[in-house]
C-alpha positions in Angstrom: -25.4 -49.0 -29.6 -26.8 -45.7 -30.8 -23.4 -44.1 -30.7 -21.8 -46.8 -32.8 -24.5 -46.8 -35.5 -22.1 -44.7 -37.7 -20.6 -48.0 -38.6 -23.6 -49.0 -40.6 -26.5 -46.9 -42.0 -25.4 -43.2 -42.0 -22.3 -43.7 -44.0 -23.9 -46.2 -46.4 -26.9 -44.0 -47.0 -24.7 -40.9 -47.5 -22.7 -42.8 -50.1 -25.9 -43.9 -51.9 -27.3 -40.4 -52.1 -24.2 -38.6 -53.2 -22.4 -41.1 -55.5 -23.3 -43.2 -58.5 -20.7 -45.9 -58.8 -19.5 -48.2 -56.0 -15.7 -48.3 -55.5 -15.2 -49.8 -52.1 -16.6 -52.7 -50.0 -18.5 -52.3 -46.7 -15.8 -54.5 -45.2 -13.6 -51.4 -45.0 -16.0 -50.0 -42.4 -16.2 -53.3 -40.5 -12.4 -53.7 -40.4 -11.9 -50.1 -39.4 -14.4 -50.4 -36.6 -12.8 -53.6 -35.3 -9.4 -51.9 -35.2 -10.9 -49.1 -33.0 -12.8 -51.6 -30.8 -9.8 -53.7 -30.2 -7.2 -51.0 -29.7 -8.9 -47.7 -28.5 -7.6 -46.7 -25.0 -11.0 -45.9 -23.6 -13.3 -48.9 -24.4 -16.0 -47.6 -22.2 -16.8 -45.1 -24.9 -17.5 -47.9 -27.4 -20.5 -49.5 -25.7 -22.7 -51.1 -28.4 -20.0 -51.3 -31.1 -19.9 -55.1 -31.1 -23.6 -55.3 -31.9 -23.2 -52.6 -34.5 -20.5 -54.6 -36.3 -22.7 -57.6 -36.3 -25.5 -55.6 -37.8 -23.2 -54.1 -40.4 -21.9 -57.6 -41.4 -25.3 -58.5 -42.9 -25.5 -55.3 -45.0 -24.9 -56.0 -48.7 -24.9 -52.5 -50.0 -21.8 -51.1 -51.7 -20.2 -47.9 -50.7 -20.5 -45.6 -53.8 -17.5 -43.5 -53.1 -15.4 -42.6 -56.2 -12.0 -42.2 -54.5 -10.1 -43.1 -51.3 -9.6 -39.5 -50.1 -13.4 -38.8 -50.2 -14.2 -42.0 -48.3 -11.5 -41.3 -45.7 -12.9 -37.8 -45.1 -16.4 -39.2 -44.6 -15.2 -42.0 -42.3 -13.0 -39.6 -40.3 -15.9 -37.3 -39.7 -18.1 -40.1 -38.6 -15.6 -41.6 -36.2 -14.7 -38.3 -34.6 -18.3 -37.2 -34.2 -19.4 -40.5 -32.8 -16.6 -41.2 -30.3 -15.9 -37.5 -29.5 -12.2 -37.9 -29.8 -10.3 -35.8 -32.4 -7.2 -38.1 -31.9 -9.0 -40.9 -33.8 -8.2 -40.3 -37.5 -9.0 -42.2 -40.7 -6.7 -41.5 -43.7 -6.1 -42.8 -47.2 -2.3 -43.1 -47.9 -1.3 -45.2 -50.9 2.4 -44.2 -50.4 2.5 -44.5 -46.6 5.9 -45.4 -45.1 5.9 -46.3 -41.4 7.8 -43.8 -39.3 10.8 -45.2 -37.5 11.5 -43.5 -34.2 14.9 -41.7 -34.3 17.7 -43.4 -32.5 20.5 -41.6 -30.7 23.4 -41.8 -33.2 26.6 -43.5 -32.2 28.7 -40.3 -32.5 31.9 -39.3 -30.9 31.4 -37.0 -27.8 32.2 -33.7 -29.6 29.6 -34.4 -32.3 27.0 -35.6 -29.8 27.5 -32.3 -27.9 26.7 -30.5 -31.2 23.5 -32.5 -31.7 22.3 -31.9 -28.1 23.1 -28.2 -28.4 20.8 -27.8 -31.4 17.8 -29.3 -29.5 18.4 -27.6 -26.1 18.5 -23.9 -25.4 19.9 -22.6 -22.1 20.2 -19.1 -20.8 20.7 -17.3 -17.5 18.4 -14.3 -17.3 18.6 -11.2 -15.2 17.9 -11.9 -11.5 19.7 -15.3 -11.8 16.6 -16.8 -13.4 17.4 -19.9 -15.5 15.8 -20.5 -18.9 15.6 -24.0 -20.4 14.0 -25.0 -23.6 13.8 -28.6 -24.7 11.8 -29.5 -27.8 11.9 -33.3 -27.4 11.7 -35.2 -24.1 14.2 -38.0 -24.1 13.4 -41.4 -22.8 15.1 -42.7 -19.7 17.4 -45.1 -21.6 18.7 -42.4 -23.9 18.9 -39.8 -21.2 21.1 -42.1 -19.2 23.4 -42.6 -22.2 23.9 -38.9 -22.6 23.5 -38.1 -18.9 27.1 -36.9 -18.2 27.0 -34.7 -21.2 23.6 -33.2 -20.2 25.0 -32.5 -16.7 28.0 -30.6 -18.0 26.2 -28.8 -20.8 22.9 -28.0 -19.1 22.0 -29.1 -15.7 25.1 -28.0 -13.7 24.5 -24.5 -15.1 20.8 -24.6 -14.1 21.4 -25.7 -10.5 22.9 -22.5 -9.2 20.0 -20.3 -10.4 17.4 -18.9 -8.1 14.4 -19.8 -10.2 13.8 -21.7 -13.5 11.6 -21.1 -16.5 11.1 -24.4 -18.4 9.9 -23.7 -21.9 7.6 -26.4 -23.4 5.9 -24.2 -25.9 7.6 -26.0 -28.8 7.7 -29.5 -27.3 5.6 -31.9 -29.4 7.4 -35.2 -29.0 8.9 -37.4 -26.4 9.2 -40.8 -24.7 6.8 -41.7 -21.8 9.8 -43.2 -19.8 11.2 -39.7 -19.7 8.3 -38.4 -17.6 9.4 -39.8 -14.2 13.1 -39.2 -15.1 12.4 -35.5 -15.8 9.8 -34.9 -13.0 12.1 -36.4 -10.4 14.6 -33.6 -10.8 12.0 -31.3 -9.4 10.7 -33.4 -6.5 12.0 -34.6 -3.1 14.4 -37.5 -3.0 13.2 -38.5 0.5 10.0 -40.2 -0.6 8.9 -42.0 -3.8 5.9 -40.1 -5.4 3.3 -41.7 -7.6 3.5 -39.4 -10.5 1.2 -41.0 -13.1 -0.5 -44.2 -14.3 -0.6 -45.3 -17.9 -3.1 -47.8 -19.1 -2.1 -49.6 -22.3 -5.0 -51.2 -24.2 -2.9 -53.5 -26.3 -1.5 -55.3 -23.3 -4.5 -54.4 -21.0 -2.0 -53.4 -18.3 -1.6 -50.3 -16.1 1.9 -49.1 -15.3 2.5 -46.8 -12.3 5.1 -44.1 -12.9 6.9 -43.2 -9.7 9.6 -40.6 -9.0 13.1 -42.0 -9.0 14.9 -42.3 -5.7 18.4 -41.8 -7.3 19.4 -39.6 -10.1 22.5 -38.6 -12.0 23.4 -35.2 -10.5 21.6 -33.1 -7.9 17.9 -32.2 -7.9 16.5 -28.7 -8.3 15.7 -27.4 -4.8 12.0 -27.5 -3.8 12.3 -24.0 -2.5 13.2 -22.6 -5.9 10.3 -21.4 -8.1 9.6 -23.4 -11.3 7.5 -22.1 -14.1 6.5 -24.1 -17.2 5.7 -22.3 -20.5 3.0 -23.9 -22.7 1.3 -23.3 -26.0 -1.3 -24.9 -28.2 1.6 -26.8 -29.8 2.7 -28.4 -26.5 1.7 -32.0 -27.1 1.9 -35.5 -25.8 4.6 -36.3 -23.3 5.3 -32.6 -22.7 1.6 -32.3 -21.6 2.1 -35.2 -19.2 5.1 -33.5 -17.6 3.3 -30.2 -17.3 0.1 -31.9 -15.8 2.1 -33.9 -13.3 4.2 -31.0 -12.0 1.1 -28.7 -11.9 -0.9 -31.2 -9.8 2.1 -31.9 -7.5 1.9 -28.1 -6.9 5.6 -28.0 -7.9 5.2 -25.8 -11.0 3.1 -22.9 -12.2 1.9 -23.2 -15.8 2.0 -20.0 -17.9 0.8 -19.7 -21.5 -1.8 -21.3 -23.7 -3.9 -24.4 -23.2 -2.0 -27.4 -24.6 -3.0 -29.5 -27.6 -4.7 -32.4 -25.7 -2.7 -35.1 -27.4 -1.9 -38.6 -26.1 0.8 -40.6 -24.4 0.7 -43.1 -27.2 -0.9 -43.3 -30.7 -0.5 -46.2 -33.2 -1.3 -46.3 -36.9 -3.1 -49.4 -38.1 -3.5 -50.5 -41.7 -7.2 -51.4 -42.6 -7.1 -54.9 -44.2 -5.3 -55.0 -47.5 -6.4 -51.4 -48.4 -4.5 -48.1 -48.4 -6.7 -46.9 -45.5 -5.2 -46.3 -42.1 -6.7 -45.6 -38.7 -4.7 -43.6 -36.1 -5.8 -44.7 -32.6 -4.7 -43.6 -29.1 -3.8 -46.9 -27.6 -2.8 -45.8 -24.1 -4.0 -43.2 -21.7 -2.7 -41.2 -18.7 -4.6 -41.3 -15.4 -3.3 -38.8 -12.9 -3.3 -40.2 -9.3 -4.2 -36.8 -7.8 -7.0 -35.7 -10.1 -8.2 -39.1 -11.3 -8.5 -37.7 -14.7 -6.2 -36.8 -17.7 -4.9 -34.0 -19.8 -5.6 -36.0 -23.0 -8.1 -34.5 -25.4 -8.9 -31.5 -23.1 -5.3 -30.3 -22.7 -3.6 -28.8 -19.7 -5.1 -25.5 -18.6 -2.5 -23.0 -17.5 -2.5 -21.3 -14.1 -1.9 -18.1 -15.9 -3.5 -18.0 -19.4 -1.8 -15.7 -21.8 -0.8 -15.8 -25.5 2.2 -18.0 -26.1 4.4 -15.1 -27.3 3.7 -13.3 -24.0 4.4 -16.3 -21.7 8.1 -15.7 -21.1 7.6 -12.0 -20.1 4.7 -13.0 -17.8 6.8 -15.7 -16.2 9.6 -13.3 -15.5 7.1 -10.8 -13.9 5.8 -13.6 -11.7 9.3 -14.6 -10.6 10.3 -11.1 -9.8 7.2 -10.8 -7.6 8.0 -14.1 -5.8 11.5 -12.9 -5.1 9.9 -10.1 -3.1 7.4 -12.3 -1.3 9.5 -13.3 1.7 10.3 -9.6 2.6 6.6 -8.7 2.2 5.4 -11.5 4.5 8.2 -10.8 7.0 7.4 -7.1 6.9 3.7 -7.8 7.3 4.4 -10.0 10.3 6.5 -7.3 12.0 3.8 -4.6 11.4 1.1 -6.8 12.9 3.3 -7.8 15.9 4.2 -4.1 16.6 0.8 -2.4 16.0 -2.1 -4.7 16.4 -4.4 -3.6 19.2 -4.2 -6.8 21.1 -0.5 -7.5 21.6 -0.7 -11.3 22.4 -2.9 -11.9 19.3 -0.5 -9.7 17.2 2.4 -11.8 18.3 0.6 -15.1 17.5 -0.5 -13.9 14.1 3.1 -12.8 13.2 4.6 -16.2 14.3 2.0 -18.2 12.3 2.4 -16.0 9.3 6.2 -16.6 9.2 5.4 -20.3 9.6 3.2 -20.3 6.5 6.0 -18.6 4.6 8.5 -21.2 5.7 6.2 -24.0 4.7 5.9 -22.7 1.2 2.3 -21.4 1.5 3.3 -18.3 -0.5 5.5 -20.0 -3.1 2.8 -20.2 -5.8 1.5 -16.7 -5.9 1.0 -15.5 -9.5 0.2 -11.8 -9.1 0.1 -9.0 -6.7 -3.7 -9.5 -6.5 -3.3 -13.2 -5.6 -0.7 -12.3 -3.0 -3.0 -9.7 -1.4 -6.0 -12.1 -1.4 -4.1 -14.9 0.3 -2.3 -12.6 2.8 -5.7 -11.0 3.7 -7.4 -14.3 4.2 -4.5 -15.6 6.4 -4.6 -12.5 8.5 -8.3 -12.7 9.1 -8.2 -16.5 9.8 -5.2 -16.3 12.2 -6.6 -13.3 14.2 -10.3 -13.9 13.9 -10.5 -10.2 13.1 -12.2 -9.2 9.8 -10.6 -5.8 9.9 -7.0 -7.1 9.9 -6.4 -7.5 6.2 -4.7 -6.1 3.1 -6.1 -2.9 1.7 -5.7 -0.2 -1.0 -4.0 3.1 -0.1 -6.7 5.3 -1.5 -6.4 8.9 -0.2 -9.4 10.4 1.5 -11.5 12.6 -0.6 -11.5 16.3 0.2 -14.6 17.5 2.0 -17.4 18.5 -0.3 -18.4 22.1 -0.3 -22.1 21.6 0.2 -24.6 24.5 0.4 -27.0 24.4 3.4 -29.8 23.2 1.1 -27.6 20.3 -0.1 -26.8 19.4 3.5 -30.5 19.3 4.3 -31.2 16.9 1.4 -28.2 14.8 2.4 -29.4 14.5 6.0 -32.9 13.6 4.9 -31.4 10.7 2.9 -29.0 9.6 5.7 -31.5 9.6 8.6 -34.9 8.1 8.9 -37.1 9.1 11.8 -40.7 8.4 12.7 -43.1 8.9 15.7 -44.7 5.6 16.4 -47.8 4.7 18.4 -47.8 5.9 22.1 -45.3 8.7 21.3 -42.4 6.3 20.7 -39.6 7.8 18.7 -37.8 5.8 15.9 -34.4 6.8 14.5 -32.3 5.0 12.0 -29.0 5.9 10.4 -26.5 3.5 8.8 -23.1 5.0 9.3 -21.2 7.2 11.8 -19.5 10.4 10.6 -16.3 12.0 11.6 -16.6 14.4 14.5 -15.4 17.5 12.7 -17.7 16.8 9.8 -20.7 16.2 12.1 -19.8 19.2 14.2 -20.0 21.5 11.1 -23.6 20.4 10.4 -24.7 19.6 13.9 -27.3 22.4 14.0 -28.8 21.2 10.7 -29.1 17.6 12.0 -30.7 18.9 15.2 -33.2 21.0 13.4 -34.2 18.5 10.7 -33.9 15.2 12.7 -33.2 15.4 16.4 -35.8 17.9 17.3 -38.4 15.6 15.6 -37.8 12.8 18.1 -36.3 14.3 21.2 -39.7 15.0 22.9 -40.9 11.4 22.7 -41.5 9.3 25.8 -39.1 6.5 24.7 -37.0 5.8 21.6 -36.0 2.9 19.3 -32.6 3.5 17.8 -32.1 1.2 14.8 -28.5 0.3 14.1 -29.2 -3.0 12.3 -27.7 -1.7 9.1 -25.0 0.5 10.6 -21.6 -0.5 9.3 -19.6 1.8 11.5 -17.3 4.6 10.5 -15.1 6.9 12.5 -15.4 6.7 16.3 -14.6 10.4 16.8 -18.2 11.3 17.1 -19.1 8.5 19.6 -18.6 10.5 22.7 -20.8 13.3 21.4 -23.6 11.0 20.3 -23.5 9.0 23.6 -23.7 12.3 25.6 -27.3 13.0 24.3 -28.5 10.0 26.3 -26.8 11.1 29.6 -27.4 14.1 31.8 -25.3 17.3 31.7 -24.7 17.6 35.4 -22.3 14.6 35.6 -19.5 13.7 33.3 -19.4 10.0 32.6 -16.4 7.9 31.7 -17.9 6.2 28.7 -15.0 3.9 27.8 -11.2 3.6 28.1 -9.3 3.2 24.9 -5.9 1.6 24.6 -3.8 2.7 21.6 -1.1 0.1 20.8 1.0 2.5 18.6 1.5 4.9 21.5 1.0 2.5 24.5 -1.4 5.0 26.1 -4.8 4.5 27.5 -7.2 7.5 27.3 -10.6 8.0 28.8 -13.6 8.6 26.5 -15.7 11.2 28.4 -19.2 12.4 27.9 -19.4 16.1 26.7 -20.8 18.8 28.9 -21.9 21.0 26.0 -24.0 19.8 23.0 -25.8 21.3 20.1 -29.5 21.0 20.8 -31.4 19.4 23.8 -30.4 16.1 25.4 -32.6 13.1 25.6 -31.3 12.5 29.1 -30.7 9.4 31.2 -34.3 8.8 32.4 -36.3 8.0 29.3 -36.2 4.4 28.0 -34.1 3.5 25.0 -34.0 0.3 22.9 -31.2 -0.3 20.4 -31.7 -2.7 17.5 -28.7 -4.7 16.3 -27.8 -7.3 13.7 -24.7 -9.2 12.4 -24.2 -6.2 10.2 -23.8 -3.7 13.1 -20.1 -3.1 13.1 -17.2 -0.9 14.2 -18.2 2.5 15.6 -21.8 1.3 15.9 -20.6 -1.6 18.1 -18.6 0.8 20.3 -21.7 2.9 20.8 -23.8 -0.2 21.6 -21.0 -1.5 23.9 -21.0 1.8 25.9 -24.8 2.0 26.2 -25.1 -1.6 27.3 -22.1 -1.4 29.8 -23.7 1.7 31.5 -27.1 0.1 31.6 -28.5 3.0 29.5 -30.2 0.9 26.8 -31.9 -2.4 26.2 -30.4 -4.3 23.2 -32.7 -6.3 20.9 -31.8 -8.3 17.8 -28.7 -10.4 16.8 -25.2 -10.4 18.1 -23.2 -7.7 16.4 -20.4 -8.3 13.8 -17.5 -8.3 16.2 -15.4 -6.0 14.1 -13.0 -3.5 15.6 -12.2 0.2 16.1 -11.4 1.8 12.8 -8.1 0.5 11.6 -5.1 2.4 10.4 -3.3 1.8 7.0 0.4 0.7 7.0 2.7 0.4 4.1 4.7 -2.9 4.0 8.2 -1.6 3.5 8.9 0.1 0.2 6.3 -2.0 -1.6 2.8 -1.1 -2.8 1.2 -3.6 -0.4 -0.8 -2.0 2.4 -2.3 -3.5 5.6 -5.3 -2.4 7.5 -4.5 -2.9 11.2 -6.8 -2.1 14.1 -4.5 -0.4 16.7 -7.1 0.6 19.4 -9.2 -1.5 21.6 -11.8 -0.8 24.3 -11.1 -1.3 28.0 -10.6 -5.0 28.9 -9.8 -4.6 32.6 -13.2 -6.2 33.5 -13.2 -8.8 30.8 -13.2 -9.1 27.0 -14.5 -6.1 25.0 -16.6 -6.4 21.9 -13.8 -6.6 19.3 -13.8 -10.0 17.6 -16.7 -11.3 19.6 -19.5 -8.9 19.0 -22.1 -7.7 21.5 -24.8 -10.1 22.6 -28.3 -8.5 22.9 -30.4 -8.5 26.1 -33.2 -10.0 24.0 -31.9 -12.2 21.2 -34.3 -12.3 18.2 -33.8 -12.5 14.5 -32.8 -9.0 13.3 -35.7 -8.9 10.8 -38.2 -9.1 13.7 -36.4 -6.9 16.2 -38.4 -3.7 15.5 -41.7 -5.5 16.1 -40.4 -6.9 19.4 -39.2 -3.4 20.5 -42.6 -1.9 19.6 -44.3 -4.6 21.6 -42.1 -3.9 24.7 -42.8 -0.2 24.6 -46.5 -0.5 23.7 -46.9 -2.7 26.8 -45.3 -0.1 29.0 -46.6 3.1 27.4 -49.9 2.0 25.9 -53.4 3.0 27.2 -53.7 0.0 29.5 -50.5 1.1 31.3 -51.6 4.7 31.5 -55.1 3.7 32.9 -53.6 1.7 35.8 -50.9 4.2 36.7 
């Protein structure tokens, strides 16, 4: 009721305030409102209008508007504001002549060809890309009449192309019956598809638009890419075609958001006056989205200025032409190099299956391709480290002064002596062996020597994200004795097919902690990569108690591979720990001896050591 009140007071009062002499009767507003109420395609938006009309009928005031144009502007603003639909228009047109839809002229074939050629533009672009521009969408009846000519002039030249750009940037008119006719050429003949539903208010009926089982000529193969170009001038039936093909996932829309028109608008004369109301009398309801493109327009998959749409479409199609080779190349790289051969073969097979099923047919950029490929690799393998990556070269080593190294080490390591002479050491990333070796003496002096003489140690790796594994053997060796070399782990390298033993080192910088003193390692779901390899070794050899959450289940540091001659790169783990006695930690993570939330792991570790090294323990020993 409140929404429809524009029919009564606001316009009448506005007229009384601004104007002096009455020129038009309030019945104009009542007649106009009734036209909208009886014909508007979305009656649910007009709740309360009937009551408003009844209220307005008893109003005896006269609209003091001096001319029709002024009144039409006021009424138009009121209607559009109240119903929130810019397609509803009020106009004053004393000389209005109804528009008669153009009919296909009865011309001889040679002249009909000339007419069609002026409204259709066809080109074959580089790379065997078809380009087709149609500025008016023919209805099914007319299309059938000129079908043989259209086949010869246009369609048979389009069919051999490898991809098609369908330009709707200038298409502002058409017949609704042309929607299923046109869409069907880009869908499968095997099954009838519900394309659209059109509700007509005048007849109060809903018509289902389905794809056509038979067509004149062949269909455009589903495997061939289709891109539609749109602009803010793409309107009406062209919007319906674009929206249907977009939601069927048959076409990619490139360009500007469309006009947001209607499948059908009618113009009604208001009584015996020269006022007219333009009303959308039918609406499209897409069966996939349950909504419509009307008013809001069709949002492109790739939004660019209309003048840039063609160049953008060509760029997308050139990328898609390379996609099969990229996916095939990625599958081969994974099959040949992934650390676990059976998983690599499985991932490669499934990846090729996704390609064959059209899963990569709608990529719109290198970034979208990388994102999808990365997600598929992770999902198929269960390995977060198997993914696409950038090929950023390693930075050259920094030429730090000893003072700078000291400050860097203070930031990178946190140590503390806790109650009962318990050492606490935290660091959040492993370094490369050569880099660590160069500054080992500084680390020993400023960190290790502070905690090495404790009675037990808590090693906090809850925030350690990994890094190179080259320093693992050296770090592990501090917690074993020098008189016996230990096989810490066996590492299988898929790229060489060799298995090597990771051995403890006989010589170290600084004193060892040894194998006798107690050690607790704190872990979380963040603990990954090289940190997991360290935890795995210490747990396997019974050298430490693990407290916290299961680790990330990452992998040994991956290698970077180029996919053919492209600028797509894959991160592929190529090494895995010894699995002769069962699964290693890759992909699964390492379960703690004492599972507790990571946030409380330190307090649990302190409690364990305080119980064993506290005063009460010393008194009884």
